[in-house]
C-alpha positions, 0 to 999 in steps of 0.5 A: 652900186649896180648900174643900167644904161637905157639907150633910146632914139630922140625921135622915138614915140611915146612908148620909149623907155624914158616914158615907161621902161626906165620907170619900171626898172627904177621901181623894180630895182630902187637901189640900182642906178638907171642912166639914159642916153638919147643916141648910140654915140652918147650911149657908147661914151657913157658905157665906156665911162660908167661901165654899166651892168646892163644896157637896154637898147630901144628897137627903134634904133636904126639898123646901121646905128645899132650894128655900129653900136654893137660892133664898137661895144663888143670889140672894146676890151672894156665893154664887150662883157656888158650884156645888152637887152633889146626891147620893143612894143611888138609882141612877136620877137621874130618881128623886131629881131634886127637883120644884123643879129649875128655876129652883133646881136642883143643878148636878150630880146624882150617886149615892153609888154613883159610883166615886171616879175619877168623883166626883173627875173631877166635883168637879175639873171643878166646881172648875176651872169655878168657878175659870174663872168666878171669873177671868172674874168678876174680869176683868169686875170689873177691866174694869168698874173700868177702865171706871169709872177711864177715865170718871173720868180722862176727866172729869178730863181734860175738867175740866182742859182746861176749867180750863186754858181758863178760866185762859187766857181769864182770863189774856188778859182780865187781860193786856188789862186790864193793857195797857189800863190808864192806869197804868204797871204793873211787877213788879221782882224782884231789881232786874230787871223781870219784867214791864212793861205797855204803858203803862209802855213808852209812858210811859218810851219803853222796851221789855222787852228794854231794861229787862232789859239788863245794868246797867240800873237803875230810876234811869235812869227817874227825873229827877235831882232825884228820884233822892235820894228813890228811892235813900233809899226803896231803902236803907230797903227793903233795910234792912227799914224801913217806907216810904210805899206811895204817893209822888210823884216826877219820872219821866224818859222815854228821850226826855228828857221829865220827867213828874210821877208818883204811884207806889204799890208793894207787896210780893208773893210771887214765885218763891222770894222777894218781888217789888215790884209797882208802879203809876205814874200820870201826874199832870201834868194833875192837878198842872196843875189843882191849880195852877190851883185854887191860883192861882184861890184866891190871886187870889180871896183877894187880890181879897177883901182888895183889895176890903176895903182899897179900901173903907177907903181910900175912906173915908180918901180921902173925908176928904182930898178933902173937906177939900182941896175946902173949903180950895181953895174958900176960897182966892184964885184965884192963891194958891200954897196954892190951887195946891198944894191943886189938886195934892192934888185931882189926886192924890186923883183918881189915887188914886180911879182906883187904887182903882177898878182895885183894885175891878176886880181884885177883880171888884166893879165892874160898874156900867158894863157894857152890851152891847158890840161888841167888834169895834168897840172893839178896832179903835178902840183899836188905831187910837189905839195904832198911832201910839204904838208904837215903829218896831221893833214891827209890829202885826198884826191879825186881827179877825173882823167881826160877831162879836157882843156881850159884856157889858162896860164900854167903858173897861175893855175899852179899858184891857185892850187898852192894858195888854196891848199895852204889856206886849207892847211892853215884852217885845219891848224894842228888838229888832224884833218883832211884837205880834199881836191876834186876835179870833174867835168860838169854841165851847167844847165840854165836851171842849175847856175844859181849863184854863178851869174857870170857864167853861161850854160855849157861845159865846165871843169869844176875844181873843188878844194875843201878842208875840215877846218874851223870854217868861215864866219859870214862877215869874214866870208863877205871879204875873203876876196878883198885884196890885203884882207887877212885873218892871219896874224901880222907877218903870216900873210899879205892877204893877196892869196884869195884875191889873186885866186879870184882874179885868176878864175875870172881871167880864165872866164870862170867863176868861184863859189865858197861854201862854209860854216863855222866849225863845219869846214870850207869848200871852194868850188871853181868853174873853168869853161872847157875849150875844144883843143887837140893836143899835139906832142911837141917835137924834141929839141936839143937844149943849148944854154949859152951865157950871153953878155948884155948886148949894145949898139950905136944906133940912134934911138928916140925915147918917149915917156911923160915921167921925167925920172923914167926918161932920165934913168932909161936915157942913161941905161941906153947910153951906157949900152952905147946908143945915141939917145934923144929923149922927150917927155910927150908924144907931140914933142916926139912927133915934131922932132921925128917929122923934122928928120925921120931918117936919122932915127933907127928905133923909137921906144915910147910909153903908152899912157901919156897925156895928149897923145898915147903911145899907140896914137904916136906910133900910127902917126910916125908910121905914116911918116916913115913906114919902116921905122921899128917901134917898141911900146912900153907900158905899166898897163897890161898886155890884154888891154892894148896888145891887139891894138898895138899889133894892128897899129904896126908896132914891132914889139911890146914890153911891160914895165918895169924893164930889166936892163938886160931884157931891154938890151936883148929886145932892142937888138932883136927888133933892129935885127928883124927890121934890117932883115925885113928892109933888106928883103 
């Protein structure tokens, strides 16, 4: 419904709108709501509230009131569009036009004497103009809202495009990360592969199309010996039972190659259910390194045990040999008993050599190491070996000249070469075959020392002894360096050959690798660190061999050893050589005895490994009491473990058990002679 608001003054005369104009408008527009207000303030309130289509303003409204009314009406956003008609009883419009006409003036000025048709026409025109203005304003509002909406939509489109581009870039980035991963990654949904990355395809030699062929099963990528494990995990998963998220199995690629892998699986939401996300890592190299570490630990443990056994056996052997020597020297030359005891002494020498091999295996025998021309000693050894090889075996040599020097003991290297060549000959057997010996200088860089975890990058001699024999099975290869392990028939070997070789190489600071496959032969790769050494020609001396009898003396000796039988046998040996011997069984007892009268002793012979006080500790205390007392240290341990410590302590000489009577006799005289010369000077 259209509305008209008529505003008049309370003090207006009888010809106000209330008395005539309102009735005329109501008559002209019966369907229109005509409202009235008795003041401009009330008119503003009604105009703001009712939003009339036309406002009629009586001319009698004072100028200030009318001006304020117009000002507030036109400055308000909600009422400025309402047309205002000012009416008056005067005929001439110029007579009742307000002085504040501009910028606050009525839209139409009419006289009360205007006819009804003219009044109706004016009002209809104003109402129609207002309707058009309202429509236009509404359209403008809609346009502005449309523009705003379009701008928002444009921003939404741009933001969506940006997000989609970021998603695309992230997807490409993550796809590259997944494809460049060193692990095989897959997504399995309803036993069907939804995704496999590049590494998966390379590891298993399959494509996405192949794994999605009808009837394809993941078990086809599992080695037969691991399928029971995978089937059991699958069964538990289908029953909802918990399984370890990480496990190991043997994978099988399409080309038949088996790969040791570690799998890590987890469940993830996918589509309308749950999928399995799996990561498979090739751990073959890690397993190989772990095996090498275990082998090294096992060899180290066996070596430590062997060293301890050798020490104890040396003590027992010293007792056996000591009493055998005493008995042997007491018998007539041609007696049967003397001959039998000679066999005992010979056997003890073999036993002593076996102990030495055990010490070499345990990497505790370095006393004979010196700069060694590996080229020369290999050539010499092979010349001697050539004549002993069977006719069915060809010896092929590829020895580089002037390869340099290593730090080693010559006899050990000769023994190493002989053992390796004998093993190669045994592997070939009666068939025609080749034993190869190669020597060259190599540089081990940080990237090419795989499997040689004990070596630092640098310059090395590489000795390779190979054969075309039957090869070595994997299980056997894991134990070939164990002492007393052998595949030979009973009586054909003690199983110390390769164990000793391993010990020699380790003692020289090197490492060893074995390459072998059943039916494809075997190759031993030995690496020795090179040393800087300038070879000097030795001066020629005239050799003079004189047979010297076992020397003796009458000096007073203090002999110390915790083994009762060793004390007894060595006391008897030394007394037979003419010495006055006082023997005790502990360092503490020896120290007390020496402290009572230090000057009565000419020489002290002491064992090293004794409870309560070692031989070196005893020697230090004795030398504090008497600085010029000569001391000989005896031990069943090895020289490398205590030699420097003994030298630093001031000990005169060092000797390994078991002690041969003649060697001990010569050593005692030599030490006493040197000590006499030292004190006389």
